[in-house]
N, C-alpha and C positions, 0 to 999 in steps of 0.2 A: 413587446412580449414581456412575460413575467420571468423573473430570474432571482436566484438566491444571491444576495449581494452582501459583501463585507462592509460594515460601517465602523468597526472598532473592536477592541478586545472584548470577546464574549458578546458581541453585538452583531448578529446576522439578521437581515430582514429580506422580505420579498418585495421587489420594486418593479415598476414598469420601466423598461430600458429600450433603447432603439433595437429594432430587428437587425441581425447581422446581414452583411451583403458580401458578394464575391469581391475580393480586393486584388487577388493575383490569379493568373491562369491555372495555378496548381491548387486552388481552393475548391471546397465544396460547402454547400449549406445542407445541414441535416436537421430534420424535425425530430426532436428528442421524444422517445416513447418511454424510456426508463433511465434513471440516473441514480447511482448509489452514493451514500455518504460513506467516506473512507475514514479509517482511524487517523490517517495522515491529515485529513481535513481538520481534525480536532487540534492538531498542532497549530494551524493557522488561526483557529478560534481563540488561542491564547498565547502559547509560548513563542511562536514565530510571527506574531502580529506586527513586529517592527518592519517586516519586509512587505507588508500589505499597504495598499492605498484605499481610502474610502471609495466605494464604487466598484471594486474588483468583483467579478462574478466567479463564484466558487464551482468546484466540481471537476473531477477527472475520471469518472467511471460511467460514461454515457453510451447509449446506443439509440438507434432510431432509423428513420427512413430518409433516404437521399432526396432532397428537393431540387437541387440545382448543382451543376458542376462547372468548373472553369474549363477553358479551351484545351488545356493540356492534361485533363483528367480523363482517362479512357478505361481504367480498370473497374470503375463503378458508374452507374447511370441513375437518373431519377427513378424512384420507385424501389431501388435496391434496399434491402434491410442490412444494416451494418452495425458493427461494434467499433468504437474508437479507442485504440490504445492510449493510455495516459501520456506516454512519451511521444513527442512529435518528431518523426524521423523521415529522411528523404529516400532511403533505400539504395543509394548509389555512391555515397561517400566512402572514404577509407574505413571508417568505423562501422557503418552499416553493412558493408561487404564482408565484414568479419563477425557479423551477428552481434555487434555491440551498439544496438540502436539507441540505447540510453545515453550514448556518448556521441550521437550524430553530429558531424562537423558542420553540416548545413544549418542546423538550428541551435548549435551551442551558444550559450549566453556568455560571450567572451568578456563583457563588461564586469561580470562577477566571477569569471573563471570557473564557470559551471558547465555541466554536460548539456544534453539535449533539452530543449524547451518542453514544458509540461503544460497541459491544460489546467487552468484555474489554480496556479500554484506560485504565487509571489513574484516579485521583481527578480529574485535570484534565478528563476526559471522562465523568464521571458514575459511574464505578466500577460499571458494569453487568456482571453475570456474562457471561462469554464462551462461545463455541460449541465449544471443544475439550473436549467433554463428550458424554455420552450423550443428554442432553435440554437444552433451552434455553427459558427464558421470553423471549418476544418482545414488548417494549412497542410501542405504536403499530402493532399488527398489523392495524388497519383500513386501513392504507395501505402499510406497508413491504414485506411479503413479496412476492416475485415468483413467480407460478405458472409452472411449466415442465412440458412434456409428459412423459408416461411414455415409456419406450422406450430412448433413448440412455443411455449410462453417465453417472453423476454428473458426471464430469469434462468432459462437453460443456458443462455449465451452471454448475459450481461457481464459476468465476472471474468470474461476474456479480456476486458478492458484493463484489468489490474490484478485482481485478487488471485485468480488461478495461476496465471503466469508467474506472479511473484512467489507464490507458494511452491510452484513447480521448480523454479530456479533455486529457491532456498534448499529444497530437498536434493536437487542435482548437485548443488555446491557442497552440501553436507557429505555426500558420497559415503553413506553408511555401508560398511563392508558386509558381505553375505554372513548372515547369522548374527549380525551386530545389533546394537541398541542405539536408538536415536532419542534424544531428549528435546522437547519443544517447549520453550518458554513463551508464554503469552497465548491465550486462546481466543483472541479476537478473530476476525475473518481470515487473516493470513495463517495464523496458527491452526485454526480449524481445518483449512484446506491442506496445510502441510501434513497434518495427521492423515487425512484421506489420501493424499498423493503418495505419502510414504507407504501406506498399506497397499496401495495399488502397485507400487514398485516392488512389493514383496519384503519390505523391511519387517523383520519378524517381531521386533519389540519396539514400541513407541511409548515413551513416558512423557506425559504432558503436565505442565505446571501452570496453575492460575489460582485465583482466589475467589472468582465469581461462581457460585454454585451452578447456575444454568449453563455456563460455558464449560465447566468441568464435566457436567453430565452429558452434554452434546458430544464432546470428544470421547468420552467413555463409550458412548453408543457406537462410535466408529472405530473402536478397537484399541484405544489408548489406555494405558495404566495411568492413574491420576495421582499426582503429588500436589498437595495444597501449598500455595506460596506462603512463606512467612519471612519476616525481616530478620529473624534471630539466628539464622543458620540451619534451622531444622529442615528446610527444603533441600539444601545441599547435602546434609547428612543422610536424608532419606534416599536421594539418588545414589549416593555412594553405597549405601547399604544394599540397594537393589542391583548393584553392578559389581559385587564382590570387592568393594572398596576401591575400584579403579576409576570409576566414572564412566559416562556414556562414551561410545566410540565416536559419536558425532552429536553436536548440539546446534539447534537453531534458536537464535534470539529473534522472536517476532514481536518484541515489545517496543523498543525504541526509547526516545528521549523522555517520555512521561511515565517512566516506570513507577510503580507503587513504592513508597518509602523515600529515602534520601531527602530528609526535611530541609537540609541546608541548601542543596541544589534546587529544591522545589521553591524555596523562598526567593532564591536568586532569579529563577525563571519568572516568578510573579512580579518582582520588582522591575525586571527588564521589560516585560510585556506591558507594563503600565507606565513606562517612561516615554518621553517624546521619541518618535521613531528614529531620528538621527542618532540620539544618544544611545538608545537601546541597540541599534545595529552595531555601533562601535563596541558596546559591551559584549555582544555575541561574538564579534569578530576577534576581539582581543582576550577577553576573560570569560566568555560564555562557557557554561558547563552543563552537561546533560545529567539527568537522573539515571545513574548507571547501576542501580542495585541489581536489576535482572541481568545485565551484561556481565557484571563482575561475578555473579553467582554462576552464570553459564560458563565462564572461563574456569571457575574453580571446580566445575563438575564434568568437564570434558577430560577424558583420560589422556595420559601421556601419549604423544604421537597421534592424537585424534584431530578432528576437524571442527572448527567453529564457523557456522554460516550465519551471517547477520543480514536480516531483511528489515528489521525495525529501523525507522528513520532517526538519525542523529544529526544535530546541528551545532553543537558547541565547539568552538575552536580550541578551547583549553580543557577539554574533558580529560581527566587523568585516566591512564590505562596501566594495568599491572604488567609492564613490559618484562620484568624479571620472571614473573610466573609464566607468561606466554613463551618466552625464550627457553626457560628451563624445561618446560613440559613438551617442547618441540611441537607446539600446536600450529596447524595450518589454519589460516583465516581467509575466508572469501566473503565478499559483501557487495552491496551496490543496488541501484535501481534495477528493476527487472527489465530485461531486453524482450519486451512483449512479443514482437514479431518472430523472434528466434524460436519460440516454443509452440507457435500456433499449430503447425502441422502435426506435432505430437499430441497435442491436447484435443484438437477438434474431433477425432474419432470417438472420444469418450462422451462428447456433448451431443453428437448426432446419433448415438446409440439410444434406442428407445427405452432401454432400462435405466438410463441416467445414472451410471455407476458412481459418479461423484456426488450424487444427491443434491444437485444444484437448485432444482426447482423449489425445494422446500427449505432452502437455507435462510432466506430473509425472515427476520422476526417481525418487521414492521414494514407495511406498505402504506405510503402517505401521499396526499396531494402536495403540490409545491407550496401551497399556502401554509402547510403545517411544518415546513422545514425549520424555522427558528426554534420551535419547541423541541423538534427532534434532535437538533444539535445539542441542546442542553441535556436532554434525556440520555443521549449517547455518551456525552462527556462524563456524566455522573453515574453511568452504568445502571440506570434505572429501568424498571419494567422489563427486565430480561433482554434488553437491547443488545443484539449481536450484529445484525446487519439491517440497515434502513434503506429502503428503495423508494425513490421519489417517482411518482407518475405525473409528469407535467400535464 
């Protein structure tokens, strides 16, 4: 089969690789019909490359048609149309029973003291082959796959794999009070859907922050007030001015480790990503630092007693945090990988509604063949051609 394969820092190719096969009775094989490129995939493209091995298959936002199931898989059958959550969870362990599927004890990667295994996401998270491919082996298929109805286009349901549950959890964790203001930093896919979900929940005022004109305009069309990002403090000042000097009641950081600015941390990430993997991993584990300009600004613009919800991915062990400011302002902080399965029952009615209230079908800006993936990674990383969401059609 053809698959998107990691070969090195900023080196993604499409290769012929062996077809997957059933390995355990809880496996399934799914023929992929759509698979998206996530902003988190861009971290593997560069800053987290020390945790990748040449030959790793990328992708954690797939859906498709079930081809084959193991003997213990009864909830899906060949021919079913399914979406695959990015986290691989069993459904019956201590964590899954508490709707913390991203911490599943059955698939936890204990070697690296990490949570549940993820599709296509480094040795830290199980080194499981990803879904930017023609076929995918799905572990824990007795629980994980989400059946969706035939009829609507893939893109009505594709974002159940990651984007919508991640945005949903971010907004839930933000817990904006009635009549309050939510600020969203970063208008990539998660930030865009955070705006839409917040408005669906009735959040009266959403202020969205980014620097890419196409992203800002898209969020504006879905009800957000826009503040343009700047490194010099003007963004923070604008949000304070819009909120009577107090700051927003709740703030979502949907940016993560590759925030714009922070030239020193950016240089450190580049050096680490181009060092031999063993050395680079030690650097990340001991002195690794994220680019935190967006996170620190988010902290500075949440009001006293407010809530900070972090959905952007961070990976630096030595990332400095303004603990005095967080403590003094009495800020509540919630964060983590989305527990995809926990939110599906709440989200699904919006996706099966013929009116498509979250406007999912028109969200993708680029639809490509699998052969175009290497160029798409470069385009997405460099924010070219209005790229917000790229969907691969294997």
